[in-house]
C-alpha positions as CSV (number, residue, x, y, z in Angstrom):
1,M,-0.2,-0.1,-0.1
2,F,1.2,3.6,-0.9
3,L,1.5,5.9,2.1
4,S,0.7,9.4,0.8
5,S,2.7,12.4,2.5
6,D,-0.6,13.7,3.9
7,F,-1.2,10.5,5.6
8,I,2.4,10.2,7.0
9,K,2.0,13.9,8.2
10,Y,-1.0,12.9,10.0
11,I,0.2,9.9,12.0
12,E,3.1,12.1,12.9
13,E,0.6,14.6,14.5
14,V,-1.2,11.7,16.1
15,L,2.1,10.6,17.6
16,T,2.8,13.9,18.9
17,Q,-0.4,13.9,20.7
18,L,0.4,10.2,22.2
19,V,3.9,10.8,23.5
20,G,3.1,14.4,24.7
21,N,5.8,16.2,22.9
22,R,6.6,16.8,19.3
23,F,7.3,13.5,17.7
24,S,9.7,13.6,14.5
25,L,9.1,10.8,12.3
26,E,12.2,9.7,10.8
27,K,11.5,6.4,9.1
28,I,8.3,4.2,8.1
29,L,9.5,0.8,7.3
30,P,7.4,-2.1,5.5
31,I,7.8,-5.0,7.5
32,S,6.1,-8.6,7.5
33,G,3.5,-9.7,9.7
34,G,0.2,-9.4,8.0
35,D,-1.7,-11.6,5.8
36,I,-4.3,-8.9,5.0
37,N,-2.9,-5.7,6.7
38,D,-0.1,-3.6,5.5
39,C,2.4,-3.6,8.4
40,Y,5.0,-1.0,9.3
41,R,7.6,0.2,11.9
42,I,7.5,3.8,12.5
43,E,10.7,5.1,13.8
44,G,11.4,8.3,15.5
45,K,14.8,9.7,17.4
46,D,14.2,7.8,20.3
47,Q,10.9,5.8,20.0
48,S,9.5,3.2,17.7
49,F,5.9,1.8,17.0
50,F,4.1,-0.6,15.2
51,M,1.2,0.3,12.6
52,K,-1.0,-1.6,10.6
53,V,-3.0,-0.1,7.6
54,N,-5.9,-1.6,5.6
55,H,-8.9,-0.1,3.5
56,A,-11.4,1.4,6.0
57,T,-14.3,0.2,3.7
58,K,-13.3,-3.0,2.8
59,F,-13.2,-4.5,6.4
60,P,-15.4,-2.2,8.4
61,N,-14.1,-1.7,12.1
62,L,-11.5,-4.3,11.6
63,F,-8.7,-2.4,13.8
64,V,-11.8,-1.1,16.4
65,L,-12.5,-4.9,17.0
66,E,-8.7,-5.7,17.1
67,R,-8.4,-3.2,19.6
68,E,-11.3,-4.7,21.8
69,G,-10.1,-8.1,21.5
70,L,-6.5,-7.2,22.8
71,R,-8.3,-5.5,25.6
72,L,-10.5,-8.3,26.7
73,L,-7.3,-10.7,26.7
74,K,-5.9,-8.0,28.8
75,R,-8.4,-7.0,31.1
76,V,-10.1,-10.3,31.7
77,G,-7.6,-12.7,30.8
78,G,-4.7,-11.2,32.5
79,A,-2.5,-12.1,29.1
80,A,0.3,-9.7,28.0
81,V,-0.4,-7.9,24.9
82,P,1.2,-4.9,23.1
83,D,0.0,-1.7,24.3
84,V,-2.7,-0.2,22.3
85,L,-1.9,3.2,21.4
86,T,-4.5,4.3,18.8
87,V,-7.1,3.4,16.0
88,G,-7.8,5.9,13.7
89,Q,-8.9,6.6,10.2
90,F,-7.3,9.2,7.4
91,N,-9.5,9.3,4.2
92,D,-9.9,5.7,3.2
93,D,-7.2,4.3,5.3
94,A,-7.7,2.6,8.6
95,F,-4.9,2.0,10.8
96,L,-4.0,0.6,14.3
97,I,-0.8,1.8,16.3
98,L,0.8,-0.6,19.1
99,A,3.7,-0.3,21.0
100,W,6.7,-1.6,19.3
101,I,8.3,-4.8,20.8
102,E,11.8,-5.7,20.1
103,K,11.9,-9.7,19.1
104,G,13.6,-11.9,21.3
105,E,14.4,-15.8,20.6
106,R,11.8,-18.4,21.0
107,T,13.3,-20.6,23.6
108,K,12.1,-23.3,25.9
109,I,11.5,-20.6,28.6
110,S,9.6,-18.6,26.4
111,Q,7.3,-21.4,25.5
112,E,6.8,-22.4,29.2
113,N,5.8,-18.6,29.9
114,L,3.2,-18.9,26.7
115,G,1.8,-22.3,28.2
116,R,1.2,-20.5,31.4
117,M,-0.3,-17.3,30.0
118,V,-2.8,-19.4,27.9
119,A,-3.5,-22.0,30.8
120,L,-4.5,-18.7,33.1
121,L,-6.3,-17.0,30.2
122,H,-8.5,-20.1,29.9
123,K,-9.5,-20.0,33.8
124,N,-11.7,-16.8,32.9
125,T,-15.4,-18.2,32.0
126,A,-18.7,-16.9,30.8
127,D,-22.3,-18.1,31.4
128,A,-22.7,-18.3,27.2
129,F,-20.7,-19.5,24.4
130,G,-20.0,-16.9,22.1
131,L,-19.7,-13.0,22.6
132,D,-22.0,-10.0,22.6
133,Y,-20.6,-8.6,19.5
134,D,-19.2,-10.3,16.1
135,N,-15.7,-9.7,15.0
136,Y,-13.1,-11.2,12.2
137,L,-10.9,-14.3,11.9
138,G,-8.5,-12.9,9.5
139,S,-10.6,-11.4,6.5
140,I,-13.6,-13.3,7.3
141,P,-16.4,-12.0,9.7
142,Q,-16.6,-13.9,12.6
143,I,-20.2,-14.7,14.0
144,N,-20.4,-14.9,17.6
145,K,-24.1,-15.3,18.6
146,Q,-24.2,-16.7,21.9
147,H,-25.5,-20.3,22.7
148,E,-25.9,-22.3,25.8
149,T,-24.2,-25.2,24.7
150,W,-20.6,-25.6,23.0
151,V,-22.0,-28.2,20.5
152,G,-24.8,-25.8,19.4
153,F,-22.5,-22.9,18.8
154,F,-19.8,-25.0,17.2
155,I,-22.3,-26.4,14.7
156,A,-24.2,-23.0,13.9
157,E,-21.7,-20.3,14.6
158,R,-18.4,-22.1,13.4
159,L,-18.8,-25.1,11.0
160,E,-22.2,-24.0,9.3
161,K,-20.8,-20.6,8.7
162,Q,-17.6,-21.9,6.9
163,L,-19.6,-24.8,5.0
164,S,-22.1,-22.5,3.4
165,R,-19.1,-20.1,2.2
166,A,-17.2,-23.0,1.1
167,T,-20.5,-24.2,-0.9
168,D,-21.1,-20.6,-2.5
169,N,-17.2,-20.8,-3.4
170,G,-17.9,-24.2,-5.0
171,L,-15.2,-26.0,-2.8
172,I,-17.5,-28.9,-1.6
173,G,-20.5,-30.6,-2.5
174,E,-23.3,-32.6,-1.1
175,E,-21.6,-35.6,-0.3
176,L,-19.2,-33.9,2.2
177,L,-22.3,-31.7,3.6
178,D,-24.0,-35.0,4.0
179,K,-21.0,-36.3,6.1
180,F,-21.3,-33.1,8.5
181,E,-25.0,-33.9,8.9
182,K,-24.0,-37.2,10.0
183,L,-21.2,-36.0,12.2
184,Y,-23.5,-33.4,14.0
185,P,-25.5,-35.8,16.4
186,K,-22.2,-37.4,17.5
187,L,-20.7,-34.4,18.6
188,P,-22.1,-34.2,22.2
189,D,-20.4,-37.5,23.1
190,L,-17.2,-36.6,21.7
191,F,-16.6,-33.1,23.3
192,P,-16.1,-33.2,27.1
193,V,-18.6,-30.7,28.9
194,E,-17.0,-27.5,30.0
195,Q,-17.8,-23.9,31.0
196,P,-17.4,-21.5,28.0
197,T,-13.9,-20.0,28.3
198,L,-12.3,-17.0,27.2
199,L,-10.3,-17.9,23.8
200,H,-7.7,-16.0,22.0
201,G,-9.4,-17.5,18.8
202,D,-6.6,-17.6,16.4
203,L,-3.8,-19.1,18.4
204,W,-1.3,-20.3,15.4
205,N,2.5,-19.7,15.8
206,G,2.3,-16.0,14.0
207,N,0.1,-14.8,16.6
208,Y,2.4,-14.3,19.6
209,V,5.7,-12.6,19.9
210,V,8.6,-13.2,22.1
211,G,10.2,-10.1,23.3
212,A,13.3,-9.8,25.6
213,N,14.0,-11.8,28.5
214,S,11.7,-14.7,26.9
215,S,8.6,-12.5,27.6
216,V,5.6,-13.5,25.4
217,Y,2.9,-11.4,24.0
218,L,-0.3,-12.4,22.1
219,I,-1.7,-10.3,19.1
220,D,-4.1,-10.8,16.4
221,P,-7.0,-12.0,18.4
222,A,-10.3,-13.2,17.3
223,V,-11.6,-13.6,20.8
224,Y,-14.9,-15.4,22.1
225,F,-15.9,-17.8,24.9
226,G,-15.7,-21.2,23.5
227,H,-14.3,-24.5,24.4
228,R,-10.7,-24.3,25.4
229,E,-9.6,-27.1,23.5
230,M,-10.2,-25.0,20.1
231,D,-7.2,-22.7,21.1
232,I,-4.9,-26.0,22.0
233,A,-6.2,-27.6,18.6
234,L,-5.0,-24.6,16.7
235,T,-1.5,-24.8,18.2
236,S,-1.3,-28.3,16.9
237,L,-2.3,-27.3,13.2
238,F,0.7,-25.6,11.9
239,G,3.4,-26.1,14.6
240,G,5.3,-23.7,16.5
241,F,4.5,-24.9,20.1
242,D,6.7,-27.6,21.7
243,D,6.2,-29.7,24.6
244,A,7.3,-27.0,27.0
245,F,4.2,-25.2,26.1
246,Y,1.7,-27.9,26.5
247,D,3.6,-29.3,29.7
248,A,3.3,-25.9,31.1
249,Y,-0.3,-25.5,30.2
250,Q,-1.3,-28.9,31.7
251,E,0.6,-27.9,35.3
252,I,-1.8,-25.0,35.6
253,N,-5.0,-26.1,33.9
254,P,-5.2,-29.8,32.9
255,L,-7.0,-30.8,29.9
256,E,-9.3,-33.6,30.0
257,K,-8.3,-37.2,29.4
258,G,-7.9,-38.1,25.5
259,W,-7.7,-34.3,24.5
260,Q,-5.1,-35.1,21.9
261,S,-7.7,-37.3,20.0
262,R,-10.0,-34.6,19.7
263,L,-8.1,-31.9,18.1
264,D,-8.9,-32.5,14.3
265,L,-12.5,-32.1,15.2
266,Y,-12.0,-28.6,16.8
267,N,-9.6,-27.8,13.5
268,L,-12.5,-28.4,11.1
269,Y,-13.3,-24.7,11.8
270,S,-9.8,-23.5,10.7
271,L,-9.3,-26.0,8.0
272,L,-12.7,-24.8,6.4
273,F,-11.5,-21.2,7.1
274,H,-8.3,-21.6,5.3
275,A,-9.9,-23.4,2.3
276,N,-12.3,-20.5,1.8
277,I,-9.3,-17.9,2.2
278,F,-6.4,-19.9,0.4
279,G,-8.4,-22.4,-1.8
280,G,-9.8,-25.9,-1.9
281,G,-6.5,-27.8,-0.8
282,Y,-7.5,-27.8,2.6
283,I,-10.9,-29.5,1.8
284,K,-8.9,-33.0,1.6
285,Q,-8.0,-32.5,5.2
286,V,-11.5,-31.6,6.0
287,E,-12.6,-34.9,4.2
288,A,-10.1,-37.1,6.0
289,I,-11.4,-35.7,9.3
290,A,-14.9,-36.4,8.5
291,N,-14.4,-39.8,7.3
292,T,-12.8,-40.7,10.7
293,Y,-16.3,-40.3,12.3
294,V,-18.6,-40.8,9.6
295,E,-18.7,-43.8,7.1
């Protein structure tokens, strides 16, 4: 994304108000870290900031909802997150500015710290599955209509929403849809009953940052209250979490027996999401999981 001189001047003014004295912007450096957003490091003489930019009309309230998710993780869940400095808009460009975190190395200690943080996050519960507002998972709106049961929420607001989109995208047909219809009645006997738990909602290895001294920060949440094994399942899907993470989690908030055998079921949501975003290759994994439970 091209950043106009007027936009850069506006950001400089915003940061001046935030830091309390005149902020002289020296560099804006494009950096990696966003699948749908353009990300930058803003450098001044003595301070640096992280900024995301996207089209304000393409993803309405994207950064407002990200800010609220980060605040919820910190306020309710006690998780460490980057300080949210501001959310704003200049013409058609929406932006989010966070405190800059100097990245450290991923170590056994940082994995242990992450495991403890997620375990403590998952001790925060609610009366219903879902959330009192919708948000985003990546670029796709995530519907969080509240339900009394996990199975009801998982089917209606997670699987069915993605299956409908995949059908519209021509990725799946009646045969796979029929298998899901046969799977649904089995789910109450497959998922352990637990209270609705505050989830990060998109806990893959790109959504935590290791800082100095093995400190860890959660980023890019898609929060809601769900079954805590959802977060754990996603940690297993793309790697980046080792035994130290799981051991530390189990010490604080032990999972129900047989949790490893259930992870594929939870990951149906993430795999369908990835199929809808990146193409049908992920559908083969969805089919393989469905075939495990349905003849």
